[in-house]
C-alpha positions as CSV (number, residue, x, y, z in Angstrom):
1,M,-24.7,-100.2,-44.9
2,A,-22.0,-97.4,-45.3
3,N,-18.4,-98.3,-44.5
4,T,-16.6,-95.1,-43.5
5,N,-13.5,-96.8,-42.0
6,K,-11.4,-95.1,-44.8
7,Q,-12.6,-91.7,-43.8
8,F,-11.9,-92.3,-40.1
9,Q,-8.4,-93.4,-41.0
10,E,-7.9,-90.2,-42.9
11,Y,-9.4,-88.2,-40.0
12,N,-6.9,-89.8,-37.7
13,D,-4.1,-88.5,-39.9
14,E,-5.6,-85.1,-39.9
15,L,-5.6,-85.0,-36.1
16,K,-1.9,-85.5,-35.9
17,I,0.2,-82.5,-34.9
18,P,2.6,-81.6,-37.7
19,K,6.2,-82.7,-37.3
20,S,7.5,-79.1,-37.5
21,K,5.3,-78.2,-34.5
22,R,6.3,-81.3,-32.5
23,D,9.9,-80.5,-33.1
24,A,9.4,-76.9,-31.9
25,M,7.7,-78.2,-28.8
26,I,10.7,-80.5,-28.1
27,V,13.1,-77.6,-28.3
28,S,10.9,-75.6,-26.0
29,R,10.7,-78.5,-23.5
30,K,14.5,-78.9,-23.5
31,D,15.0,-75.2,-23.0
32,G,12.4,-75.2,-20.1
33,R,14.2,-78.1,-18.4
34,K,17.6,-76.3,-18.8
35,R,16.2,-73.1,-17.2
36,I,14.6,-74.9,-14.3
37,K,17.7,-77.0,-13.6
38,K,19.9,-73.9,-13.7
39,W,17.6,-71.9,-11.5
40,F,17.5,-74.6,-8.8
41,A,21.2,-75.2,-9.0
42,E,21.9,-71.5,-8.4
43,N,19.1,-70.7,-6.0
44,Q,17.9,-73.9,-4.2
45,P,20.6,-76.5,-4.6
46,D,19.1,-78.6,-1.7
47,Y,16.1,-79.3,-3.9
48,P,17.2,-81.9,-6.5
49,V,15.2,-81.7,-9.7
50,S,14.3,-84.3,-12.3
51,F,11.6,-84.5,-15.0
52,W,9.1,-87.0,-16.5
53,I,6.9,-86.3,-19.5
54,Q,3.2,-87.2,-18.8
55,G,-0.2,-86.7,-20.2
56,S,-1.5,-86.9,-23.8
57,H,2.0,-86.4,-25.3
58,K,3.5,-89.2,-23.2
59,N,0.6,-91.5,-24.2
60,H,0.6,-90.5,-27.9
61,L,-3.0,-89.1,-27.6
62,N,-2.3,-85.4,-28.5
63,I,-4.5,-84.0,-31.2
64,R,-4.5,-81.1,-33.5
65,T,-7.3,-78.8,-32.3
66,R,-9.6,-76.6,-34.4
67,D,-7.6,-73.5,-33.3
68,E,-4.2,-75.3,-33.7
69,D,-3.4,-75.0,-30.0
70,C,-1.9,-78.0,-28.2
71,D,0.1,-78.8,-25.1
72,Q,2.6,-81.0,-23.4
73,D,2.9,-81.9,-19.7
74,D,6.4,-82.1,-18.2
75,G,6.3,-83.2,-14.6
76,V,8.9,-81.6,-12.3
77,Y,10.0,-83.9,-9.5
78,I,11.7,-82.7,-6.3
79,D,13.7,-85.4,-4.5
80,R,13.2,-84.1,-1.0
81,D,11.1,-84.9,2.1
82,P,8.1,-82.6,1.9
83,E,7.9,-82.5,5.7
84,D,11.2,-80.6,5.8
85,S,10.5,-78.4,2.7
86,V,8.6,-75.4,1.4
87,T,5.0,-75.6,0.5
88,G,3.8,-76.7,-2.9
89,T,2.7,-73.2,-3.7
90,T,6.2,-71.9,-3.1
91,L,7.6,-74.7,-5.4
92,Q,5.2,-73.5,-8.1
93,K,6.4,-69.9,-7.6
94,W,10.0,-71.0,-8.0
95,I,9.1,-72.7,-11.3
96,I,7.6,-69.4,-12.5
97,K,10.8,-67.6,-11.6
98,A,12.9,-70.1,-13.5
99,L,10.8,-69.9,-16.6
100,T,10.2,-66.1,-16.7
101,G,11.9,-64.6,-19.7
102,S,11.8,-67.7,-21.8
103,T,8.8,-66.3,-23.7
104,S,7.2,-62.9,-24.1
105,T,4.4,-64.0,-21.8
106,T,4.7,-64.4,-18.0
107,P,4.0,-68.1,-17.0
108,A,0.5,-68.6,-15.6
109,H,0.2,-69.9,-12.0
110,K,-2.6,-72.5,-12.4
111,S,-4.1,-74.6,-9.6
112,R,-2.1,-77.8,-10.4
113,C,0.7,-76.6,-12.7
114,V,2.6,-73.7,-14.1
115,R,1.8,-73.0,-17.7
116,N,4.2,-71.4,-20.2
117,F,2.8,-70.0,-23.4
118,Y,4.4,-70.1,-26.9
119,K,3.4,-68.5,-30.1
120,P,5.9,-69.5,-32.8
121,S,5.4,-67.9,-36.2
122,G,3.5,-70.0,-38.6
123,L,3.0,-73.0,-36.3
124,G,0.1,-72.0,-34.2
125,P,0.2,-71.6,-30.4
126,Y,1.1,-74.2,-27.8
127,H,1.8,-74.3,-24.1
128,L,3.9,-76.4,-21.8
129,D,2.4,-77.4,-18.4
130,Y,4.7,-78.0,-15.4
131,P,3.0,-79.9,-12.6
132,V,5.4,-80.1,-9.6
133,Y,5.8,-83.0,-7.2
134,Y,7.7,-84.0,-4.2
135,M,8.9,-87.6,-4.6
136,T,11.5,-89.6,-2.7
137,E,12.4,-93.3,-3.0
138,D,10.6,-93.9,0.3
139,M,7.3,-92.5,-0.9
140,D,4.7,-94.8,-2.5
141,H,3.3,-92.0,-4.7
142,P,4.3,-88.5,-5.6
143,L,2.7,-85.5,-3.8
144,L,1.4,-82.9,-6.3
145,A,1.7,-79.2,-5.5
146,V,-1.6,-77.5,-5.5
147,K,-1.9,-73.7,-5.5
148,D,-2.8,-72.3,-2.0
149,S,-3.7,-75.8,-0.8
150,E,-2.2,-79.0,0.7
151,L,-0.1,-81.4,-1.3
152,E,-2.2,-84.1,-3.0
153,E,-1.3,-87.7,-3.9
154,S,-1.2,-88.1,-7.7
155,D,0.6,-90.7,-9.8
156,P,0.8,-90.1,-13.5
157,Q,3.2,-92.9,-14.0
158,E,0.7,-95.3,-12.5
159,F,-1.9,-94.0,-14.9
160,T,0.4,-94.5,-17.8
161,E,1.1,-98.1,-16.8
162,W,-2.7,-98.7,-16.6
163,L,-3.2,-97.1,-20.0
164,D,-0.3,-99.1,-21.6
165,D,-2.0,-102.3,-20.4
166,K,-5.2,-101.2,-22.2
167,M,-3.3,-100.4,-25.3
168,E,-1.5,-103.7,-25.3
169,K,-4.8,-105.5,-25.0
170,H,-6.7,-103.6,-27.7
171,G,-4.1,-102.3,-30.0
172,S,-4.0,-99.1,-32.0
173,Q,-7.8,-99.0,-32.6
174,L,-8.3,-97.9,-29.0
175,R,-5.8,-95.1,-29.4
176,R,-7.6,-93.9,-32.5
177,T,-11.0,-94.1,-30.8
178,I,-9.8,-91.9,-28.0
179,K,-8.5,-89.4,-30.5
180,Y,-11.8,-89.4,-32.3
181,L,-13.6,-88.7,-29.1
182,K,-11.2,-85.8,-28.3
183,G,-11.7,-84.5,-31.8
184,W,-15.5,-84.5,-31.3
185,S,-15.1,-82.8,-27.9
186,D,-12.9,-80.1,-29.4
187,H,-15.4,-79.4,-32.1
188,I,-18.4,-79.4,-29.8
189,A,-16.6,-77.2,-27.2
190,R,-17.2,-74.2,-29.4
191,N,-20.8,-74.3,-28.1
192,H,-20.4,-75.3,-24.5
193,K,-17.9,-76.9,-22.1
194,M,-16.9,-80.5,-22.5
195,L,-15.1,-83.2,-20.5
196,N,-11.3,-82.9,-20.5
197,G,-9.1,-85.3,-22.4
198,L,-8.2,-87.4,-19.3
199,T,-11.8,-88.2,-18.5
200,L,-12.7,-89.0,-22.1
201,T,-9.6,-91.3,-22.2
202,V,-10.7,-93.3,-19.1
203,L,-14.3,-93.5,-20.4
204,A,-13.2,-94.8,-23.8
205,C,-10.9,-97.4,-22.2
206,E,-13.6,-98.6,-19.9
207,H,-16.2,-99.0,-22.6
208,F,-14.2,-99.8,-25.7
209,E,-15.5,-102.3,-28.2
210,E,-13.0,-103.6,-30.8
211,I,-14.2,-104.2,-34.3
212,D,-11.5,-105.3,-36.8
213,D,-11.0,-102.9,-39.8
214,R,-14.1,-100.8,-38.8
215,D,-13.2,-97.8,-36.8
216,D,-16.7,-96.3,-37.3
217,E,-18.4,-99.4,-35.8
218,A,-15.9,-99.5,-32.9
219,L,-16.5,-95.9,-32.2
220,Y,-20.3,-96.4,-32.3
221,D,-20.2,-99.4,-29.9
222,T,-17.9,-97.5,-27.6
223,L,-20.3,-94.5,-27.6
224,V,-23.2,-96.7,-26.7
225,G,-21.3,-98.2,-23.8
226,I,-20.3,-94.7,-22.5
227,Y,-23.8,-93.4,-22.8
228,E,-25.4,-96.4,-21.0
229,G,-22.8,-96.3,-18.3
230,L,-23.1,-92.6,-17.5
231,D,-26.9,-92.7,-17.9
232,A,-27.0,-95.4,-15.2
233,N,-24.4,-93.8,-12.9
234,W,-22.8,-90.4,-13.5
235,E,-19.3,-91.4,-12.4
236,C,-15.8,-92.0,-13.8
237,I,-13.2,-93.2,-11.3
238,M,-9.6,-92.4,-11.9
239,P,-7.9,-95.8,-12.4
240,A,-4.7,-94.6,-10.6
241,T,-3.8,-92.7,-7.5
242,P,-5.7,-90.7,-6.2
243,G,-8.6,-92.8,-7.4
244,D,-11.0,-89.9,-7.3
245,D,-14.3,-89.4,-9.3
246,L,-13.4,-87.3,-12.4
247,L,-17.0,-86.3,-12.9
248,E,-17.6,-85.1,-9.3
249,R,-17.0,-81.4,-10.0
250,Y,-19.5,-81.1,-12.8
251,D,-23.0,-79.8,-12.1
252,N,-26.4,-80.9,-13.4
253,T,-26.4,-78.3,-16.2
254,F,-23.1,-79.6,-17.5
255,K,-24.3,-83.2,-17.2
256,T,-27.4,-82.4,-19.2
257,N,-25.5,-80.6,-22.0
258,F,-22.9,-83.4,-22.2
259,M,-25.4,-86.2,-22.3
260,N,-27.4,-84.4,-25.0
261,A,-24.3,-83.9,-27.1
262,L,-23.4,-87.6,-26.6
263,A,-26.9,-88.7,-27.5
264,N,-26.9,-86.6,-30.6
265,L,-23.6,-88.1,-31.7
266,T,-24.7,-91.7,-31.0
267,N,-28.0,-91.3,-32.8
268,D,-26.3,-89.9,-35.9
269,A,-23.5,-92.5,-35.7
270,K,-26.2,-95.2,-36.0
271,K,-27.9,-93.4,-38.9
272,A,-24.5,-93.2,-40.6
273,L,-23.8,-96.9,-40.2
274,D,-27.3,-97.8,-41.5
275,D,-27.3,-95.5,-44.5
276,E,-26.5,-97.0,-47.9
277,S,-24.7,-93.8,-49.0
278,E,-21.1,-93.3,-47.8
279,Y,-21.4,-89.7,-48.8
280,K,-24.5,-89.1,-46.6
281,A,-22.9,-91.2,-43.8
282,T,-19.8,-89.0,-43.8
283,K,-21.9,-85.8,-43.8
284,L,-23.5,-87.1,-40.5
285,W,-20.1,-87.9,-39.0
286,K,-18.6,-84.6,-40.1
287,K,-21.4,-82.6,-38.4
288,H,-19.9,-83.9,-35.1
289,M,-16.2,-84.3,-35.9
290,G,-15.6,-81.0,-37.5
291,K,-13.7,-79.6,-40.4
292,R,-10.9,-82.2,-40.5
293,Y,-13.2,-85.1,-41.0
294,P,-13.3,-85.9,-44.8
295,L,-16.4,-86.5,-46.9
296,A,-16.7,-89.5,-49.2
297,E,-17.2,-89.0,-52.9
298,Q,-20.8,-88.3,-53.8
299,S,-22.4,-90.9,-56.0
300,V,-25.8,-91.2,-57.7
301,S,-28.3,-92.4,-55.2
302,V,-29.9,-95.9,-55.8
303,G,-32.4,-95.6,-53.1
304,N,-32.5,-95.0,-49.4
305,R,-33.6,-97.2,-46.5
306,A,-36.8,-96.4,-44.7
307,A,-36.6,-93.6,-42.3
308,L,-35.4,-94.6,-38.9
309,G,-37.5,-94.2,-35.7
310,R,-37.9,-90.8,-34.2
311,L,-35.9,-89.7,-31.2
312,V,-37.7,-90.0,-27.9
313,G,-38.7,-86.8,-26.2
314,D,-35.9,-86.8,-23.6
315,N,-33.3,-87.1,-26.3
316,K,-32.1,-90.5,-25.2
317,P,-30.4,-92.5,-28.1
318,Y,-32.9,-94.5,-30.1
319,F,-30.5,-97.5,-30.2
320,N,-32.7,-98.9,-27.4
321,G,-29.8,-99.9,-25.2
322,T,-28.3,-102.4,-27.6
323,R,-25.1,-102.4,-29.6
324,R,-25.2,-103.3,-33.2
325,F,-23.1,-106.4,-33.1
């Protein structure tokens, strides 16, 4: 059986955003905060502003994508009663005014955030997302500004606490497994749409199987769990406020494409684990993980195992509903 734990460890290193780019993003984030604070102090002093980093960067799950693009989420919190304040859409427009001129591109007014784009020379593009919330000490949860709609309860700090509990229980292997899934998704997304990073993170946490010193086996067992769970019930409940179904917005075509891609990965993962050749195993993994996944050294073959069973017609994984261990 091939042991490709070493290659996965190297892949994890390749998924890390270079320090020079992380430093540039920190500078941009500090500048953005300075501009927003200054604008509110001069134009809307009755709307106190504070910030809280959230998302993949906060949870150390950012990855280096195939096109070198990456992002950070910096939540903007307004300490004011929303019943006596402007709409969430107006808040977003104020953030756009505050950030305009910080780059050569006008900030984009997205549904649930304001996005500011950066293209530093030699580092690859990145963007900063600014979700905006009303939050006072009397409120149980923040209220997120949504473009042209009502405020919505959303609590990224609650999610981070949930995720921290999972990480404390399972350790760094869970974090790496999430990054491997995001790397796979980024590679596959060149062909069709994939689940976002938040949904993949929740699915990985809910189905994670820890295997000491074997990231390849842990990933495979986690894939089996995710496939079986989604095949039985196409649902992924957000484990923090607002507790919505993260898969509700996806149609049947998306579901079919995603489940086929997941089945293909899971099938090849089992083949890779069962193969005697580490080189052949890494070729199977690389097909799904992309250019940053390394190949093992090729050695002289001493024989192969018998061919594994054919895939069933509906493309369900041939692992027959069981994990390896």
